[in-house]
VEXMI-83332 format. One record per atom (N, C-alpha, C): residue in three letters; x, y, z. Coordinates in Angstrom, 3 decimals, padded with zeros to 6 digits. Layout:
{"ala" {X Y Z}}
...
END
This chain:
{"met" {-022.027 043.564 -004.485}}
{"met" {-021.630 042.467 -003.617}}
{"met" {-021.148 043.037 -002.285}}
{"thr" {-021.565 042.426 -001.214}}
{"thr" {-021.205 042.908 000.112}}
{"thr" {-020.296 041.907 000.793}}
{"ile" {-019.204 042.390 001.337}}
{"ile" {-018.332 041.531 002.128}}
{"ile" {-018.894 041.463 003.537}}
{"leu" {-019.282 040.262 003.943}}
{"leu" {-019.924 040.076 005.230}}
{"leu" {-018.896 039.699 006.277}}
{"thr" {-019.271 039.873 007.511}}
{"thr" {-018.405 039.475 008.617}}
{"thr" {-018.906 038.173 009.217}}
{"cys" {-018.067 037.541 010.025}}
{"cys" {-018.468 036.316 010.717}}
{"cys" {-018.325 036.530 012.208}}
{"ala" {-019.083 035.773 012.983}}
{"ala" {-019.068 035.929 014.436}}
{"ala" {-017.896 035.167 015.027}}
{"cys" {-017.202 035.790 015.942}}
{"cys" {-016.056 035.162 016.606}}
{"cys" {-016.163 035.360 018.115}}
{"leu" {-015.771 034.357 018.856}}
{"leu" {-015.753 034.451 020.313}}
{"leu" {-014.332 034.201 020.787}}
{"ala" {-013.910 034.944 021.810}}
{"ala" {-012.573 034.737 022.355}}
{"ala" {-012.661 034.694 023.872}}
{"ala" {-011.987 033.707 024.477}}
{"ala" {-011.967 033.613 025.936}}
{"ala" {-010.716 032.869 026.355}}
{"ala" {-010.046 033.410 027.384}}
{"ala" {-008.861 032.767 027.958}}
{"ala" {-007.842 032.421 026.882}}
{"his" {-007.673 033.328 025.930}}
{"his" {-006.706 033.188 024.854}}
{"his" {-007.017 032.032 023.910}}
{"val" {-008.198 031.465 024.002}}
{"val" {-008.612 030.407 023.080}}
{"val" {-009.758 030.953 022.262}}
{"phe" {-009.624 030.933 020.934}}
{"phe" {-010.629 031.522 020.064}}
{"phe" {-011.586 030.451 019.554}}
{"ala" {-012.886 030.694 019.730}}
{"ala" {-013.895 029.812 019.151}}
{"ala" {-014.111 030.283 017.719}}
{"gln" {-013.641 029.504 016.767}}
{"gln" {-013.580 029.931 015.378}}
{"gln" {-014.763 029.354 014.603}}
{"lys" {-015.776 030.152 014.409}}
{"lys" {-017.003 029.702 013.766}}
{"lys" {-017.160 030.415 012.433}}
{"val" {-017.071 029.678 011.357}}
{"val" {-017.259 030.238 010.023}}
{"val" {-018.484 029.557 009.412}}
{"ala" {-019.577 030.285 009.358}}
{"ala" {-020.820 029.713 008.844}}
{"ala" {-020.850 029.695 007.321}}
{"tyr" {-020.139 030.620 006.698}}
{"tyr" {-020.112 030.730 005.235}}
{"tyr" {-019.295 029.580 004.650}}
{"arg" {-019.919 028.757 003.786}}
{"arg" {-019.236 027.596 003.228}}
{"arg" {-019.655 027.409 001.768}}
{"pro" {-019.067 028.182 000.865}}
{"pro" {-019.497 028.138 -000.538}}
{"pro" {-019.148 026.839 -001.259}}
{"thr" {-018.108 026.135 -000.810}}
{"thr" {-017.723 024.865 -001.417}}
{"thr" {-017.341 023.881 -000.317}}
{"ala" {-017.351 022.595 -000.670}}
{"ala" {-016.950 021.576 000.297}}
{"ala" {-015.490 021.765 000.699}}
{"his" {-014.654 022.142 -000.252}}
{"his" {-013.238 022.326 000.046}}
{"his" {-013.034 023.487 001.012}}
{"tyr" {-013.749 024.565 000.781}}
{"tyr" {-013.671 025.716 001.687}}
{"tyr" {-014.050 025.278 003.098}}
{"gly" {-015.167 024.548 003.234}}
{"gly" {-015.607 024.094 004.548}}
{"gly" {-014.589 023.203 005.221}}
{"ala" {-013.994 022.302 004.441}}
{"ala" {-012.995 021.391 005.001}}
{"ala" {-011.762 022.156 005.475}}
{"arg" {-011.367 023.145 004.716}}
{"arg" {-010.185 023.922 005.088}}
{"arg" {-010.427 024.752 006.359}}
{"val" {-011.574 025.439 006.443}}
{"val" {-011.804 026.253 007.639}}
{"val" {-011.949 025.359 008.873}}
{"asp" {-012.498 024.158 008.700}}
{"asp" {-012.564 023.225 009.826}}
{"asp" {-011.160 022.795 010.252}}
{"lys" {-010.302 022.542 009.271}}
{"lys" {-008.918 022.177 009.590}}
{"lys" {-008.226 023.322 010.316}}
{"phe" {-008.402 024.545 009.826}}
{"phe" {-007.766 025.696 010.465}}
{"phe" {-008.218 025.842 011.913}}
{"ala" {-009.514 025.579 012.156}}
{"ala" {-010.054 025.716 013.506}}
{"ala" {-009.442 024.705 014.468}}
{"ser" {-008.971 023.568 013.927}}
{"ser" {-008.400 022.525 014.775}}
{"ser" {-006.920 022.747 015.083}}
{"leu" {-006.301 023.693 014.400}}
{"leu" {-004.872 023.949 014.576}}
{"leu" {-004.631 024.906 015.742}}
{"pro" {-003.408 024.983 016.236}}
{"pro" {-003.099 025.959 017.292}}
{"pro" {-003.475 027.361 016.830}}
{"pro" {-004.006 028.173 017.729}}
{"pro" {-004.457 029.507 017.321}}
{"pro" {-003.312 030.399 016.865}}
{"ile" {-003.625 031.271 015.972}}
{"ile" {-002.679 032.292 015.528}}
{"ile" {-002.418 033.253 016.674}}
{"asp" {-001.163 033.694 016.820}}
{"asp" {-000.836 034.651 017.870}}
{"asp" {000.058 035.755 017.309}}
{"ser" {000.564 036.592 018.181}}
{"ser" {001.289 037.782 017.755}}
{"ser" {002.663 037.475 017.170}}
{"ala" {003.085 036.207 017.203}}
{"ala" {004.359 035.820 016.592}}
{"ala" {004.162 035.190 015.211}}
{"thr" {002.913 035.069 014.790}}
{"thr" {002.581 034.327 013.571}}
{"thr" {002.610 035.207 012.333}}
{"thr" {003.158 034.656 011.263}}
{"thr" {003.034 035.249 009.929}}
{"thr" {002.028 034.413 009.157}}
{"val" {001.038 035.073 008.591}}
{"val" {-000.058 034.383 007.908}}
{"val" {000.029 034.606 006.413}}
{"met" {000.074 033.511 005.666}}
{"met" {-000.041 033.556 004.210}}
{"met" {-001.521 033.367 003.887}}
{"leu" {-002.165 034.416 003.407}}
{"leu" {-003.619 034.432 003.259}}
{"leu" {-003.987 034.606 001.788}}
{"gly" {-004.774 033.665 001.262}}
{"gly" {-005.138 033.786 -000.144}}
{"gly" {-005.910 032.607 -000.675}}
{"asn" {-005.703 032.338 -001.956}}
{"asn" {-006.470 031.327 -002.685}}
{"asn" {-005.605 030.098 -002.980}}
{"ser" {-005.861 029.439 -004.110}}
{"ser" {-005.124 028.218 -004.431}}
{"ser" {-003.629 028.459 -004.589}}
{"leu" {-003.251 029.614 -005.109}}
{"leu" {-001.837 029.904 -005.281}}
{"leu" {-001.110 029.851 -003.935}}
{"thr" {-001.758 030.379 -002.908}}
{"thr" {-001.190 030.321 -001.563}}
{"thr" {-001.277 028.909 -000.996}}
{"glu" {-002.459 028.294 -001.107}}
{"glu" {-002.632 026.945 -000.544}}
{"glu" {-001.610 025.966 -001.115}}
{"tyr" {-001.440 025.978 -002.423}}
{"tyr" {-000.554 025.014 -003.067}}
{"tyr" {000.922 025.304 -002.815}}
{"gly" {001.203 026.434 -002.148}}
{"gly" {002.583 026.708 -001.752}}
{"gly" {003.055 025.822 -000.624}}
{"gly" {002.105 025.151 000.046}}
{"gly" {002.459 024.192 001.085}}
{"gly" {003.109 024.831 002.297}}
{"asp" {004.298 024.386 002.621}}
{"asp" {005.016 024.834 003.812}}
{"asp" {005.730 026.154 003.514}}
{"trp" {005.053 027.251 003.807}}
{"trp" {005.630 028.560 003.522}}
{"trp" {006.757 028.907 004.483}}
{"gly" {006.750 028.330 005.657}}
{"gly" {007.863 028.553 006.572}}
{"gly" {009.162 028.044 005.968}}
{"arg" {009.105 026.875 005.357}}
{"arg" {010.294 026.323 004.700}}
{"arg" {010.688 027.190 003.511}}
{"arg" {009.703 027.626 002.747}}
{"arg" {009.995 028.441 001.568}}
{"arg" {010.623 029.785 001.949}}
{"leu" {010.146 030.356 003.040}}
{"leu" {010.588 031.693 003.433}}
{"leu" {011.739 031.670 004.428}}
{"his" {012.166 030.463 004.823}}
{"his" {013.257 030.319 005.792}}
{"his" {012.914 031.049 007.088}}
{"ala" {011.675 030.841 007.540}}
{"ala" {011.197 031.567 008.717}}
{"ala" {010.367 030.657 009.608}}
{"asp" {010.320 031.001 010.884}}
{"asp" {009.502 030.265 011.848}}
{"asp" {008.123 030.902 011.965}}
{"asn" {007.192 030.136 012.491}}
{"asn" {005.845 030.634 012.806}}
{"asn" {005.122 031.220 011.591}}
{"val" {005.225 030.519 010.458}}
{"val" {004.508 030.912 009.250}}
{"val" {003.419 029.879 008.996}}
{"val" {002.172 030.332 008.820}}
{"val" {001.068 029.407 008.586}}
{"val" {000.441 029.674 007.223}}
{"asn" {-000.008 028.613 006.592}}
{"asn" {-000.651 028.685 005.287}}
{"asn" {-002.158 028.732 005.491}}
{"arg" {-002.770 029.845 005.127}}
{"arg" {-004.211 029.999 005.216}}
{"arg" {-004.803 030.291 003.826}}
{"gly" {-004.299 029.551 002.849}}
{"gly" {-004.841 029.631 001.506}}
{"gly" {-005.938 028.611 001.307}}
{"ile" {-006.938 028.963 000.522}}
{"ile" {-008.011 028.028 000.155}}
{"ile" {-008.242 028.126 -001.348}}
{"ala" {-008.101 027.015 -002.038}}
{"ala" {-008.333 026.991 -003.474}}
{"ala" {-009.743 027.473 -003.792}}
{"gly" {-009.848 028.364 -004.759}}
{"gly" {-011.141 028.890 -005.170}}
{"gly" {-011.619 030.080 -004.375}}
{"asp" {-010.866 030.495 -003.345}}
{"asp" {-011.358 031.564 -002.479}}
{"asp" {-011.257 032.923 -003.154}}
{"asp" {-012.137 033.813 -002.705}}
{"asp" {-012.187 035.170 -003.242}}
{"asp" {-012.274 036.150 -002.075}}
{"ala" {-012.493 037.425 -002.387}}
{"ala" {-012.497 038.437 -001.331}}
{"ala" {-013.591 038.183 -000.299}}
{"thr" {-014.755 037.759 -000.759}}
{"thr" {-015.856 037.487 000.164}}
{"thr" {-015.531 036.326 001.086}}
{"gly" {-014.993 035.245 000.513}}
{"gly" {-014.639 034.085 001.328}}
{"gly" {-013.579 034.404 002.354}}
{"ile" {-012.581 035.175 001.958}}
{"ile" {-011.528 035.543 002.909}}
{"ile" {-012.095 036.405 004.026}}
{"ala" {-012.981 037.339 003.672}}
{"ala" {-013.583 038.196 004.699}}
{"ala" {-014.347 037.382 005.733}}
{"his" {-015.039 036.349 005.298}}
{"his" {-015.823 035.524 006.224}}
{"his" {-014.949 034.772 007.215}}
{"arg" {-013.700 034.490 006.849}}
{"arg" {-012.858 033.688 007.739}}
{"arg" {-011.763 034.489 008.437}}
{"leu" {-011.863 035.779 008.378}}
{"leu" {-010.909 036.594 009.135}}
{"leu" {-011.037 036.366 010.632}}
{"cys" {-012.191 035.869 011.054}}
{"cys" {-012.384 035.584 012.478}}
{"cys" {-011.464 034.480 012.980}}
{"gln" {-010.876 033.709 012.067}}
{"gln" {-009.903 032.702 012.464}}
{"gln" {-008.489 033.271 012.531}}
{"ile" {-008.328 034.503 012.122}}
{"ile" {-006.996 035.075 011.958}}
{"ile" {-006.780 036.325 012.796}}
{"leu" {-007.638 037.313 012.633}}
{"leu" {-007.391 038.622 013.232}}
{"leu" {-007.453 038.664 014.753}}
{"pro" {-008.304 037.860 015.431}}
{"pro" {-008.306 037.930 016.900}}
{"pro" {-006.949 037.620 017.532}}
{"gly" {-006.114 036.828 016.831}}
{"gly" {-004.796 036.489 017.356}}
{"gly" {-003.763 037.570 017.170}}
{"lys" {-004.128 038.654 016.464}}
{"lys" {-003.217 039.778 016.221}}
{"lys" {-001.882 039.300 015.648}}
{"pro" {-001.922 038.669 014.478}}
{"pro" {-000.690 038.126 013.891}}
{"pro" {000.347 039.207 013.614}}
{"arg" {001.587 038.785 013.596}}
{"arg" {002.679 039.727 013.349}}
{"arg" {002.608 040.283 011.929}}
{"lys" {002.411 039.389 010.952}}
{"lys" {002.367 039.787 009.553}}
{"lys" {001.258 039.026 008.838}}
{"ile" {000.675 039.657 007.834}}
{"ile" {-000.228 038.989 006.902}}
{"ile" {000.229 039.319 005.489}}
{"phe" {000.436 038.289 004.691}}
{"phe" {000.708 038.449 003.271}}
{"phe" {-000.557 038.043 002.523}}
{"leu" {-001.232 039.018 001.949}}
{"leu" {-002.532 038.796 001.312}}
{"leu" {-002.393 038.732 -000.198}}
{"met" {-002.995 037.693 -000.794}}
{"met" {-003.157 037.653 -002.247}}
{"met" {-004.613 037.343 -002.551}}
{"val" {-005.253 038.219 -003.308}}
{"val" {-006.671 038.046 -003.617}}
{"val" {-006.973 038.738 -004.939}}
{"gly" {-007.934 038.187 -005.685}}
{"gly" {-008.393 038.883 -006.872}}
{"gly" {-008.656 038.020 -008.092}}
{"ile" {-007.828 037.005 -008.320}}
{"ile" {-007.972 036.267 -009.577}}
{"ile" {-009.292 035.501 -009.639}}
{"asn" {-009.758 034.982 -008.507}}
{"asn" {-011.028 034.261 -008.526}}
{"asn" {-012.215 035.210 -008.651}}
{"asp" {-012.115 036.390 -008.063}}
{"asp" {-013.166 037.393 -008.260}}
{"asp" {-013.272 037.744 -009.745}}
{"leu" {-012.129 037.898 -010.398}}
{"leu" {-012.124 038.191 -011.828}}
{"leu" {-012.783 037.065 -012.615}}
{"ser" {-012.536 035.824 -012.205}}
{"ser" {-013.119 034.679 -012.912}}
{"ser" {-014.628 034.597 -012.739}}
{"his" {-015.187 035.317 -011.758}}
{"his" {-016.636 035.339 -011.551}}
{"his" {-017.335 036.295 -012.523}}
{"gly" {-016.575 036.919 -013.395}}
{"gly" {-017.160 037.815 -014.380}}
{"gly" {-017.154 039.273 -013.980}}
{"leu" {-016.493 039.607 -012.890}}
{"leu" {-016.406 040.994 -012.462}}
{"leu" {-015.430 041.765 -013.342}}
{"thr" {-015.592 043.055 -013.395}}
{"thr" {-014.638 043.892 -014.091}}
{"thr" {-013.387 044.044 -013.238}}
{"ala" {-012.341 044.591 -013.842}}
{"ala" {-011.125 044.856 -013.084}}
{"ala" {-011.414 045.812 -011.936}}
{"ala" {-012.216 046.839 -012.199}}
{"ala" {-012.534 047.823 -011.156}}
{"ala" {-013.336 047.190 -010.028}}
{"gln" {-014.297 046.335 -010.357}}
{"gln" {-015.093 045.666 -009.328}}
{"gln" {-014.228 044.722 -008.500}}
{"thr" {-013.344 044.008 -009.170}}
{"thr" {-012.440 043.093 -008.468}}
{"thr" {-011.542 043.853 -007.501}}
{"ala" {-010.973 044.952 -007.977}}
{"ala" {-010.103 045.757 -007.119}}
{"ala" {-010.873 046.358 -005.954}}
{"ser" {-012.109 046.771 -006.208}}
{"ser" {-012.921 047.365 -005.149}}
{"ser" {-013.152 046.378 -004.012}}
{"leu" {-013.475 045.142 -004.343}}
{"leu" {-013.684 044.125 -003.314}}
{"leu" {-012.396 043.878 -002.538}}
{"ala" {-011.290 043.788 -003.262}}
{"ala" {-010.004 043.561 -002.598}}
{"ala" {-009.660 044.725 -001.676}}
{"cys" {-009.914 045.940 -002.115}}
{"cys" {-009.586 047.115 -001.298}}
{"cys" {-010.437 047.175 -000.035}}
{"arg" {-011.688 046.775 -000.141}}
{"arg" {-012.544 046.734 001.038}}
{"arg" {-012.033 045.694 002.034}}
{"leu" {-011.553 044.578 001.520}}
{"leu" {-010.971 043.553 002.386}}
{"leu" {-009.703 044.076 003.054}}
{"ile" {-008.873 044.740 002.296}}
{"ile" {-007.645 045.335 002.837}}
{"ile" {-007.972 046.315 003.961}}
{"asp" {-008.967 047.165 003.721}}
{"asp" {-009.351 048.154 004.732}}
{"asp" {-009.893 047.478 005.985}}
{"arg" {-010.604 046.389 005.809}}
{"arg" {-011.132 045.644 006.955}}
{"arg" {-009.997 045.081 007.803}}
{"ile" {-008.999 044.498 007.156}}
{"ile" {-007.871 043.941 007.897}}
{"ile" {-007.132 045.045 008.633}}
{"arg" {-006.894 046.145 007.945}}
{"arg" {-006.175 047.258 008.568}}
{"arg" {-006.955 047.812 009.765}}
{"arg" {-008.270 047.912 009.624}}
{"arg" {-009.103 048.451 010.709}}
{"arg" {-009.125 047.520 011.913}}
{"asp" {-009.288 046.216 011.662}}
{"asp" {-009.466 045.268 012.763}}
{"asp" {-008.149 044.748 013.335}}
{"ala" {-007.066 044.930 012.608}}
{"ala" {-005.754 044.490 013.103}}
{"ala" {-004.721 045.568 012.799}}
{"pro" {-004.854 046.727 013.432}}
{"pro" {-004.005 047.869 013.089}}
{"pro" {-002.524 047.664 013.380}}
{"asp" {-002.197 046.749 014.286}}
{"asp" {-000.796 046.532 014.630}}
{"asp" {-000.140 045.430 013.804}}
{"thr" {-000.924 044.742 013.000}}
{"thr" {-000.389 043.698 012.126}}
{"thr" {000.256 044.334 010.897}}
{"glu" {001.434 043.848 010.537}}
{"glu" {002.090 044.312 009.316}}
{"glu" {001.396 043.648 008.122}}
{"leu" {000.712 044.445 007.327}}
{"leu" {-000.045 043.922 006.195}}
{"leu" {000.720 044.163 004.905}}
{"tyr" {000.903 043.090 004.145}}
{"tyr" {001.562 043.156 002.848}}
{"tyr" {000.567 042.675 001.793}}
{"val" {000.252 043.550 000.856}}
{"val" {-000.677 043.202 -000.215}}
{"val" {000.136 042.823 -001.448}}
{"gln" {-000.030 041.591 -001.882}}
{"gln" {000.698 041.106 -003.040}}
{"gln" {-000.118 041.339 -004.308}}
{"ser" {000.551 041.697 -005.368}}
{"ser" {-000.141 041.888 -006.637}}
{"ser" {-000.778 040.577 -007.092}}
{"val" {-001.828 040.704 -007.888}}
{"val" {-002.400 039.541 -008.548}}
{"val" {-001.390 039.056 -009.583}}
{"leu" {-001.173 037.759 -009.633}}
{"leu" {-000.216 037.216 -010.585}}
{"leu" {-000.831 037.146 -011.984}}
{"pro" {000.003 037.241 -013.020}}
{"pro" {-000.512 037.148 -014.395}}
{"pro" {-000.986 035.732 -014.713}}
{"ile" {-001.664 035.607 -015.829}}
{"ile" {-002.117 034.309 -016.319}}
{"ile" {-001.550 034.083 -017.716}}
{"asn" {-001.642 032.845 -018.163}}
{"asn" {-001.198 032.490 -019.519}}
{"asn" {-002.321 031.696 -020.177}}
{"glu" {-003.021 032.345 -021.094}}
{"glu" {-004.202 031.739 -021.703}}
{"glu" {-003.880 030.687 -022.756}}
{"ser" {-002.625 030.505 -023.093}}
{"ser" {-002.271 029.584 -024.171}}
{"ser" {-002.624 028.135 -023.854}}
{"thr" {-002.782 027.810 -022.558}}
{"thr" {-003.153 026.437 -022.203}}
{"thr" {-004.611 026.145 -022.536}}
{"gly" {-005.440 027.190 -022.606}}
{"gly" {-006.855 027.013 -022.912}}
{"gly" {-007.654 026.354 -021.807}}
{"arg" {-007.089 026.259 -020.621}}
{"arg" {-007.740 025.484 -019.553}}
{"arg" {-008.773 026.288 -018.770}}
{"trp" {-008.503 027.573 -018.551}}
{"trp" {-009.320 028.346 -017.615}}
{"trp" {-010.309 029.216 -018.384}}
{"lys" {-011.428 028.599 -018.778}}
{"lys" {-012.403 029.258 -019.651}}
{"lys" {-012.976 030.525 -019.021}}
{"arg" {-013.122 030.536 -017.712}}
{"arg" {-013.720 031.701 -017.048}}
{"arg" {-012.752 032.875 -016.967}}
{"leu" {-011.514 032.638 -017.372}}
{"leu" {-010.541 033.718 -017.433}}
{"leu" {-010.148 034.045 -018.870}}
{"ala" {-010.879 033.481 -019.813}}
{"ala" {-010.584 033.735 -021.224}}
{"ala" {-010.757 035.218 -021.531}}
{"gly" {-009.755 035.801 -022.157}}
{"gly" {-009.819 037.207 -022.525}}
{"gly" {-009.555 038.178 -021.393}}
{"arg" {-009.118 037.684 -020.241}}
{"arg" {-008.940 038.561 -019.072}}
{"arg" {-007.474 038.888 -018.773}}
{"thr" {-006.567 038.462 -019.622}}
{"thr" {-005.139 038.693 -019.371}}
{"thr" {-004.823 040.155 -019.088}}
{"asp" {-005.386 041.049 -019.889}}
{"asp" {-005.049 042.470 -019.752}}
{"asp" {-005.799 043.163 -018.626}}
{"asp" {-006.734 042.454 -017.985}}
{"asp" {-007.419 043.023 -016.818}}
{"asp" {-006.549 042.957 -015.565}}
{"val" {-005.645 041.986 -015.527}}
{"val" {-004.846 041.785 -014.315}}
{"val" {-003.972 043.001 -013.995}}
{"pro" {-003.237 043.562 -014.967}}
{"pro" {-002.448 044.743 -014.602}}
{"pro" {-003.294 045.936 -014.178}}
{"glu" {-004.524 046.037 -014.670}}
{"glu" {-005.399 047.119 -014.239}}
{"glu" {-005.822 046.922 -012.790}}
{"ile" {-006.127 045.694 -012.398}}
{"ile" {-006.422 045.406 -010.993}}
{"ile" {-005.236 045.813 -010.126}}
{"asn" {-004.049 045.431 -010.564}}
{"asn" {-002.855 045.735 -009.780}}
{"asn" {-002.589 047.238 -009.692}}
{"arg" {-002.882 047.964 -010.753}}
{"arg" {-002.713 049.417 -010.706}}
{"arg" {-003.612 050.018 -009.633}}
{"leu" {-004.844 049.535 -009.559}}
{"leu" {-005.792 050.054 -008.568}}
{"leu" {-005.403 049.623 -007.156}}
{"leu" {-004.931 048.398 -007.005}}
{"leu" {-004.482 047.932 -005.690}}
{"leu" {-003.271 048.730 -005.217}}
{"ser" {-002.327 048.945 -006.114}}
{"ser" {-001.129 049.689 -005.764}}
{"ser" {-001.475 051.113 -005.339}}
{"arg" {-002.371 051.741 -006.057}}
{"arg" {-002.775 053.104 -005.718}}
{"arg" {-003.449 053.150 -004.356}}
{"his" {-004.323 052.185 -004.102}}
{"his" {-005.021 052.156 -002.820}}
{"his" {-004.038 051.949 -001.674}}
{"cys" {-003.104 051.037 -001.840}}
{"cys" {-002.135 050.771 -000.784}}
{"cys" {-001.253 051.989 -000.533}}
{"ser" {-000.869 052.669 -001.592}}
{"ser" {-000.055 053.867 -001.446}}
{"ser" {-000.791 054.930 -000.645}}
{"gln" {-002.064 055.109 -000.946}}
{"gln" {-002.859 056.117 -000.243}}
{"gln" {-003.090 055.738 001.219}}
{"ala" {-003.161 054.428 001.491}}
{"ala" {-003.447 053.963 002.847}}
{"ala" {-002.189 053.691 003.666}}
{"gly" {-001.017 053.833 003.060}}
{"gly" {000.215 053.571 003.778}}
{"gly" {000.461 052.099 004.033}}
{"ile" {000.013 051.254 003.107}}
{"ile" {000.160 049.799 003.223}}
{"ile" {001.189 049.327 002.199}}
{"thr" {002.028 048.373 002.588}}
{"thr" {003.055 047.867 001.688}}
{"thr" {002.440 047.025 000.585}}
{"tyr" {002.714 047.397 -000.651}}
{"tyr" {002.264 046.663 -001.839}}
{"tyr" {003.485 045.976 -002.447}}
{"ile" {003.365 044.687 -002.712}}
{"ile" {004.470 043.909 -003.272}}
{"ile" {004.169 043.600 -004.732}}
{"asp" {004.970 044.129 -005.614}}
{"asp" {004.783 043.920 -007.046}}
{"asp" {005.456 042.621 -007.480}}
{"leu" {004.700 041.541 -007.412}}
{"leu" {005.164 040.267 -007.948}}
{"leu" {004.927 040.197 -009.454}}
{"tyr" {003.871 040.862 -009.887}}
{"tyr" {003.417 040.763 -011.279}}
{"tyr" {004.546 040.993 -012.286}}
{"ser" {005.308 042.056 -012.100}}
{"ser" {006.337 042.403 -013.078}}
{"ser" {007.443 041.359 -013.153}}
{"lys" {007.606 040.579 -012.086}}
{"lys" {008.628 039.533 -012.077}}
{"lys" {008.150 038.269 -012.791}}
{"phe" {006.839 038.141 -012.958}}
{"phe" {006.275 036.903 -013.505}}
{"phe" {005.861 037.014 -014.974}}
{"val" {005.779 038.204 -015.517}}
{"val" {005.338 038.339 -016.909}}
{"val" {006.504 038.218 -017.881}}
{"arg" {006.185 037.732 -019.075}}
{"arg" {007.164 037.718 -020.155}}
{"arg" {007.396 039.154 -020.610}}
{"arg" {008.628 039.505 -020.789}}
{"arg" {009.006 040.889 -021.094}}
{"arg" {008.199 041.432 -022.284}}
{"gly" {007.646 042.623 -022.096}}
{"gly" {006.911 043.282 -023.165}}
{"gly" {005.479 042.808 -023.335}}
{"thr" {005.005 041.929 -022.427}}
{"thr" {003.642 041.402 -022.502}}
{"thr" {002.995 041.438 -021.124}}
{"asn" {001.734 041.022 -021.070}}
{"asn" {001.034 040.824 -019.798}}
{"asn" {000.835 039.337 -019.504}}
{"val" {001.635 038.496 -020.121}}
{"val" {001.453 037.044 -020.086}}
{"val" {002.407 036.392 -019.083}}
{"leu" {001.876 035.503 -018.284}}
{"leu" {002.666 034.738 -017.320}}
{"leu" {003.711 033.896 -018.053}}
{"arg" {004.943 033.999 -017.604}}
{"arg" {006.035 033.231 -018.217}}
{"arg" {005.743 031.732 -018.132}}
{"arg" {005.902 031.055 -019.252}}
{"arg" {005.481 029.650 -019.341}}
{"arg" {006.218 028.753 -018.353}}
{"glu" {007.492 029.044 -018.104}}
{"glu" {008.264 028.184 -017.216}}
{"glu" {007.862 028.339 -015.753}}
{"leu" {007.077 029.387 -015.452}}
{"leu" {006.679 029.638 -014.068}}
{"leu" {005.320 029.069 -013.718}}
{"thr" {004.650 028.440 -014.692}}
{"thr" {003.297 027.939 -014.455}}
{"thr" {003.157 026.475 -014.847}}
{"ser" {002.255 025.804 -014.159}}
{"ser" {001.973 024.398 -014.471}}
{"ser" {000.798 024.248 -015.421}}
{"asp" {-000.073 025.271 -015.447}}
{"asp" {-001.300 025.125 -016.231}}
{"asp" {-001.860 026.452 -016.745}}
{"gly" {-001.082 027.497 -016.693}}
{"gly" {-001.538 028.802 -017.146}}
{"gly" {-002.063 029.695 -016.028}}
{"leu" {-002.282 029.117 -014.858}}
{"leu" {-002.778 029.867 -013.700}}
{"leu" {-001.952 029.561 -012.455}}
{"his" {-001.842 028.273 -012.149}}
{"his" {-001.085 027.855 -010.974}}
{"his" {000.396 027.778 -011.304}}
{"leu" {001.211 027.734 -010.255}}
{"leu" {002.645 027.892 -010.432}}
{"leu" {003.397 026.570 -010.479}}
{"ser" {004.472 026.585 -011.219}}
{"ser" {005.433 025.489 -011.242}}
{"ser" {006.367 025.624 -010.047}}
{"pro" {007.174 024.605 -009.778}}
{"pro" {008.171 024.757 -008.702}}
{"pro" {009.057 025.983 -008.908}}
{"gln" {009.395 026.288 -010.139}}
{"gln" {010.206 027.470 -010.414}}
{"gln" {009.448 028.753 -010.062}}
{"gly" {008.141 028.740 -010.316}}
{"gly" {007.316 029.890 -009.968}}
{"gly" {007.283 030.130 -008.468}}
{"tyr" {007.128 029.063 -007.703}}
{"tyr" {007.126 029.207 -006.246}}
{"tyr" {008.493 029.630 -005.720}}
{"lys" {009.539 029.170 -006.365}}
{"lys" {010.883 029.572 -005.949}}
{"lys" {011.058 031.076 -006.128}}
{"leu" {010.589 031.616 -007.255}}
{"leu" {010.682 033.052 -007.501}}
{"leu" {009.825 033.828 -006.512}}
{"trp" {008.607 033.374 -006.270}}
{"trp" {007.697 034.044 -005.331}}
{"trp" {008.332 034.131 -003.942}}
{"ala" {008.826 032.995 -003.469}}
{"ala" {009.427 032.960 -002.131}}
{"ala" {010.648 033.873 -002.060}}
{"phe" {011.444 033.881 -003.121}}
{"phe" {012.615 034.758 -003.153}}
{"phe" {012.214 036.212 -002.956}}
{"glu" {011.151 036.625 -003.627}}
{"glu" {010.686 038.008 -003.510}}
{"glu" {010.146 038.308 -002.105}}
{"leu" {009.438 037.355 -001.507}}
{"leu" {008.846 037.599 -000.186}}
{"leu" {009.874 037.596 000.929}}
{"arg" {010.941 036.868 000.744}}
{"arg" {011.967 036.827 001.804}}
{"arg" {012.556 038.213 002.082}}
{"lys" {012.421 039.120 001.137}}
{"lys" {012.891 040.491 001.353}}
{"lys" {012.089 041.204 002.448}}
{"tyr" {010.897 040.678 002.729}}
{"tyr" {010.007 041.332 003.695}}
{"tyr" {009.924 040.570 005.018}}
{"met" {010.780 039.564 005.185}}
{"met" {010.750 038.754 006.395}}
{"met" {011.759 039.241 007.433}}
END
C-alpha cells in the first residue's frame, strides 16, 4: 500500500485545500467542512485522527487551551490522513497530536503492516513540517466482549505490538510518543477497561476525560 500525496496551492496566506481522495461520503463531507473553516496557522494545535478524535468534539474545551482544532474523521486510516495533510501542514501548525492505526488494523493488515503505514505518515509530517511539535499517541486498546466490531475480532493482542513498533520508531526519530494505551487497559490484560468505552472501541465520557487529562501534560 502506498501513501499518496495531494496537491495543495497557497497564495497570500490563503490555502486552496483540494483533497481529491474521497473513500467515503463522510470523509468527503468532513474535508469539505475543513476547507470552509479558517486556515490553520502557526498558533494552531491540531487533533488529527479517526473517529476517536472526531467524537472528542471540542478539544479546546477538553484541553483547556485556545486555538485547538478537531481534524478527526470517523473511519480514517493512514492513507486517508496522508491525503488530507494538504489542509494542515501548509499552515505550519504549532502542534499536531496524531492518532492512527486502529482502522488500518481493521482492514486485515498485520500489526507490522499497520505500524509501517503509521510510521511512514509520521515521517511525512516530520519532513514537511519540521518546526511543528509532533506528538504520536498510542493506539488505544479495544474490548471484544461487546461483539460489535467483527473486523477487529481476535486483534486485541495486536494493538500492543503496533504500539511497541510506534514507540521504537518515535524514539529513534526523536519524536514524542504518548503512551495512552497503558492507562486504558485493565490491569494484567490487553483489554480496554469497560467503563472507558461505549461500545468496545469508542470512548465513554469517562474515557475522554482520561484522554484529555493525559494530553494536558503536553499543552
